[in-house]
C-alpha positions as CSV (number, residue, x, y, z in Angstrom):
1,M,-0.6,-5.9,-126.7
2,A,-0.9,-8.4,-129.6
3,S,0.1,-7.5,-133.0
4,L,-2.7,-5.3,-134.7
5,G,-2.0,-7.0,-138.0
6,Q,-3.9,-6.0,-141.2
7,S,-7.5,-6.5,-140.6
8,T,-9.9,-6.5,-143.0
9,P,-13.9,-5.6,-143.0
10,P,-16.5,-8.3,-142.2
11,P,-18.1,-9.6,-145.6
12,G,-20.8,-6.9,-146.8
13,E,-19.4,-4.4,-144.5
14,K,-17.3,-1.9,-146.2
15,L,-16.5,1.1,-143.7
16,R,-15.5,4.0,-146.1
17,T,-16.6,7.4,-144.7
18,I,-15.0,8.8,-141.7
19,I,-14.9,12.0,-139.6
20,V,-11.5,12.7,-138.1
21,T,-11.6,15.8,-136.0
22,G,-8.2,17.6,-135.0
23,A,-6.7,17.1,-138.4
24,S,-4.3,19.9,-138.3
25,S,-1.3,18.3,-137.1
26,G,0.0,15.6,-135.2
27,I,-2.0,12.2,-134.6
28,G,-5.2,13.7,-136.7
29,A,-3.4,15.0,-139.9
30,Y,-1.3,11.7,-139.8
31,C,-4.3,9.3,-139.7
32,T,-6.3,11.6,-142.1
33,R,-3.9,11.3,-144.7
34,A,-3.1,7.6,-144.0
35,L,-6.9,6.7,-144.4
36,K,-7.4,8.6,-147.3
37,A,-4.3,6.7,-148.9
38,E,-6.0,3.4,-147.9
39,G,-9.3,4.3,-149.8
40,W,-11.4,6.0,-147.3
41,R,-13.5,9.0,-148.1
42,V,-12.0,11.2,-145.3
43,F,-13.9,14.4,-143.9
44,A,-11.6,16.2,-141.9
45,T,-11.7,19.1,-139.2
46,A,-9.6,21.9,-138.1
47,R,-10.2,25.3,-136.7
48,K,-7.7,27.7,-138.7
49,P,-8.4,28.6,-142.2
50,E,-4.9,27.7,-143.1
51,D,-5.2,24.3,-141.7
52,I,-8.4,23.7,-143.7
53,A,-6.6,25.0,-146.9
54,A,-3.8,22.7,-146.1
55,L,-6.0,19.7,-145.9
56,E,-7.6,20.7,-149.1
57,A,-4.7,21.2,-151.1
58,D,-4.1,17.4,-150.3
59,G,-7.5,16.5,-151.7
60,I,-9.2,16.1,-148.3
61,E,-12.6,17.4,-147.7
62,A,-12.0,19.7,-144.8
63,F,-14.5,21.6,-142.5
64,Y,-14.2,23.9,-139.6
65,L,-15.0,22.7,-136.4
66,D,-14.3,23.9,-133.0
67,Y,-15.9,21.5,-130.2
68,R,-16.6,24.5,-127.9
69,E,-19.1,25.8,-130.5
70,P,-22.3,23.6,-131.0
71,G,-23.0,25.3,-134.3
72,S,-20.0,24.2,-135.8
73,I,-20.8,20.5,-134.9
74,E,-24.1,20.9,-136.2
75,T,-23.0,22.3,-139.4
76,L,-20.2,19.5,-139.5
77,V,-22.7,16.7,-139.4
78,S,-25.3,18.0,-141.9
79,S,-22.7,19.1,-144.4
80,V,-21.1,15.4,-144.4
81,L,-24.4,13.8,-144.6
82,E,-25.6,16.0,-147.4
83,R,-22.2,14.9,-149.1
84,T,-22.7,11.1,-148.4
85,G,-26.4,11.0,-148.8
86,G,-26.9,10.4,-145.2
87,R,-24.4,7.7,-144.6
88,L,-21.6,7.8,-141.9
89,D,-19.6,5.0,-141.2
90,A,-17.1,6.1,-138.7
91,L,-16.1,9.0,-136.3
92,F,-12.6,9.4,-134.9
93,N,-12.9,12.0,-132.0
94,N,-9.7,13.3,-131.7
95,G,-9.5,17.0,-131.5
96,A,-8.5,18.4,-128.1
97,Y,-6.0,20.4,-125.8
98,A,-4.4,20.3,-122.8
99,Q,-4.8,22.8,-120.0
100,P,-1.5,22.4,-117.7
101,G,-1.2,23.4,-114.2
102,A,-1.7,22.3,-110.5
103,V,-5.2,21.6,-109.6
104,E,-5.1,24.3,-106.9
105,D,-4.1,27.1,-109.2
106,L,-6.6,26.0,-112.0
107,P,-9.4,28.6,-112.5
108,V,-13.1,27.1,-112.8
109,A,-13.4,28.8,-116.0
110,A,-10.5,27.0,-117.6
111,L,-11.6,23.6,-116.1
112,R,-14.9,24.5,-117.7
113,E,-13.5,25.4,-121.0
114,Q,-11.3,22.0,-121.1
115,F,-14.4,20.0,-120.3
116,E,-16.1,22.1,-123.3
117,A,-13.7,21.1,-125.9
118,N,-12.5,17.4,-124.7
119,V,-16.0,15.9,-123.4
120,F,-19.1,18.1,-124.1
121,G,-18.2,18.7,-127.9
122,W,-17.2,15.1,-128.4
123,H,-20.5,14.0,-126.7
124,D,-22.4,16.4,-128.9
125,L,-20.8,15.3,-132.2
126,T,-21.0,11.5,-131.1
127,R,-24.9,11.7,-130.3
128,R,-25.4,13.4,-133.7
129,V,-23.9,10.4,-135.5
130,V,-25.2,7.4,-133.6
131,P,-28.5,8.2,-134.9
132,V,-27.3,7.7,-138.6
133,M,-25.3,4.5,-137.7
134,R,-28.5,2.7,-136.1
135,R,-30.6,3.7,-139.3
136,Q,-27.8,2.0,-141.6
137,G,-27.1,-0.8,-139.1
138,H,-23.5,-0.6,-138.5
139,G,-20.8,2.0,-137.6
140,R,-17.5,2.5,-135.6
141,L,-16.8,5.2,-132.7
142,V,-13.3,5.6,-131.9
143,H,-12.0,8.3,-129.4
144,C,-8.6,9.2,-129.1
145,S,-8.3,9.1,-125.1
146,S,-4.9,9.2,-123.1
147,I,-3.0,7.0,-120.9
148,L,-3.8,10.2,-118.7
149,G,-7.5,8.8,-118.4
150,L,-6.0,5.7,-116.6
151,A,-3.1,7.0,-114.7
152,P,-3.1,10.9,-114.1
153,L,0.1,12.8,-113.4
154,P,0.7,15.8,-111.4
155,F,0.1,19.3,-113.3
156,R,-2.1,17.7,-115.9
157,G,-5.5,17.5,-113.7
158,A,-7.6,19.3,-116.4
159,Y,-6.4,17.2,-119.0
160,S,-6.4,13.9,-116.8
161,A,-10.0,14.7,-115.7
162,S,-11.1,15.3,-119.3
163,K,-10.1,11.8,-120.3
164,H,-11.4,10.1,-117.3
165,A,-14.7,11.6,-118.4
166,I,-14.4,10.2,-121.7
167,E,-13.3,6.9,-120.4
168,G,-16.2,6.6,-118.5
169,L,-19.0,8.2,-120.6
170,M,-17.9,6.1,-123.9
171,L,-17.5,3.0,-122.1
172,C,-20.9,3.2,-121.0
173,M,-21.9,4.0,-124.4
174,H,-20.0,0.7,-125.4
175,Q,-22.0,-1.4,-123.0
176,E,-25.2,0.3,-124.0
177,L,-24.8,-0.3,-127.8
178,Q,-24.0,-4.0,-127.5
179,G,-25.7,-5.9,-130.1
180,S,-26.3,-2.7,-132.2
181,S,-23.3,-3.4,-134.8
182,I,-22.1,-0.1,-133.4
183,H,-18.8,-0.6,-132.1
184,V,-17.0,2.0,-129.4
185,S,-13.3,2.0,-128.8
186,L,-10.8,3.9,-126.9
187,I,-7.2,4.5,-127.9
188,E,-5.1,5.4,-124.9
189,P,-1.7,6.9,-126.1
190,G,1.4,7.3,-124.0
191,P,4.0,10.4,-125.3
192,V,3.4,10.4,-128.9
193,T,5.1,13.1,-131.3
194,S,2.6,15.8,-131.7
195,K,1.9,19.7,-130.9
196,I,-0.3,19.1,-128.0
197,A,2.5,20.3,-125.2
198,S,3.3,23.7,-127.2
199,N,-0.2,24.3,-128.0
200,G,-0.8,23.9,-124.2
201,L,1.7,26.6,-123.7
202,V,-0.7,29.1,-124.6
203,W,-3.3,27.7,-122.2
204,F,-0.8,27.7,-119.5
205,L,0.3,31.4,-119.9
206,R,-3.3,32.6,-120.0
207,N,-4.9,30.9,-117.1
208,I,-2.4,30.0,-114.6
209,D,-0.9,32.3,-112.0
210,R,2.7,30.9,-111.7
211,E,4.3,33.7,-110.0
212,N,1.9,33.8,-107.0
213,S,1.7,30.3,-106.8
214,V,3.4,27.7,-104.2
215,H,4.2,25.5,-107.3
216,R,6.4,28.4,-108.9
217,L,9.7,26.6,-109.1
218,A,7.9,23.5,-110.4
219,Y,6.5,25.5,-113.3
220,E,9.8,27.0,-114.1
221,A,10.5,23.2,-115.2
222,Q,6.9,22.8,-116.7
223,L,7.6,25.9,-118.6
224,Q,10.8,24.4,-120.3
225,R,8.9,21.5,-121.1
226,L,6.1,23.1,-122.9
227,Q,8.4,25.6,-124.7
228,A,10.5,22.5,-125.8
229,G,7.1,20.8,-127.4
230,G,6.9,18.4,-124.7
231,S,9.1,15.5,-123.4
232,T,11.9,13.7,-125.7
233,S,12.6,10.2,-125.2
234,R,13.6,7.3,-127.6
235,L,10.2,5.6,-126.4
236,K,8.2,8.6,-127.9
237,P,7.0,7.5,-131.4
238,G,5.2,9.3,-134.2
239,P,1.6,9.2,-134.7
240,E,1.6,6.1,-137.0
241,V,1.1,4.0,-133.8
242,V,-2.2,5.5,-133.2
243,H,-3.0,5.1,-136.9
244,A,-2.1,1.2,-136.6
245,A,-4.7,1.0,-133.5
246,L,-7.3,3.1,-135.2
247,R,-7.2,0.9,-138.2
248,H,-7.7,-2.1,-136.4
249,A,-10.9,-0.3,-134.3
250,L,-12.2,0.6,-137.7
251,L,-11.8,-2.6,-139.6
252,S,-11.4,-5.4,-137.2
253,R,-14.5,-8.2,-136.7
254,R,-14.0,-7.8,-133.0
255,P,-12.5,-4.2,-132.3
256,R,-11.2,-3.8,-128.6
257,P,-12.7,-1.4,-126.3
258,H,-9.2,-0.5,-125.0
259,Y,-6.1,0.1,-127.3
260,V,-3.2,1.0,-125.0
261,V,-0.5,2.4,-127.3
262,T,3.2,3.2,-126.6
263,V,5.7,1.5,-124.3
264,P,5.3,3.9,-121.3
265,A,1.5,3.9,-121.6
266,R,1.6,0.0,-121.3
267,I,4.1,0.1,-118.6
268,G,1.8,2.6,-116.7
269,V,-1.2,0.0,-116.9
270,V,0.6,-2.8,-115.5
271,L,2.0,-0.8,-112.9
272,K,-1.4,0.5,-112.0
273,R,-2.6,-3.5,-111.9
274,I,0.4,-4.9,-109.6
275,L,1.3,-1.8,-107.3
276,P,-0.6,-0.6,-104.0
277,A,-2.3,2.6,-104.8
278,S,-0.1,4.8,-102.5
279,M,3.2,3.2,-104.2
280,L,1.7,3.8,-107.6
281,Y,1.1,7.7,-106.8
282,R,4.5,8.1,-105.3
283,L,6.0,7.0,-108.3
284,L,3.8,8.9,-110.8
285,A,4.5,12.1,-108.7
286,K,8.4,11.9,-109.4
287,R,7.5,12.1,-113.2
288,A,6.0,15.7,-112.8
């Protein structure tokens, strides 16, 4: 991928107000503070009171949001628009969690909850801000997807499915908004330093009957990985790589539909293009 550089806003278009979800840690926390330092008015969201308080302590306007609660989405949008006089320049859908477990061990209720948080809530929030952007004549919609939305891995079926859904849904919107000056971009990171793996441990223990599963031995390795906070690698950068892509998507005259971020993610995309499907999936299965 070419260098993202230091993009500047188009003449007469100053994107300065943005909602960033999932700002309690990791990608969302970093991007929230980086954007604020760059002059944005950031409206950040979190679920826990202590995380909201930490954001406010840094001078950030913070709000409660749980994507699984439509009322919290409605309250967020109305509160932000009240503060901005009905204006919103950008939305960064980022808040999400990952439900680990083999597909055959995944309860329907767990899959439904994964989609409530990672897909339906994103859709709800996006639909509420699009009319605002249409009225003002511009806007940027950026969604933090995942390389797993392009190349799935074993034991990540629920999360991969939610990201595949986001890819399909928002790429359709990307096409439907052509000519409107509202741009849609997807950021597709590979492994990035965050709490998504350690946070997934709660959902793994809650929803997966690992003791009675045929995947019991594989789950032991999965459990160790989750307890350790995910994979460790020199190729696993910090969230600043996502911020660089986000900044380009927000400020470039020609934002990209896709931003594939991190070396493993780029390798995955290349392999998907050049390898026969059967060989690709055998290779991916070995990464479980």
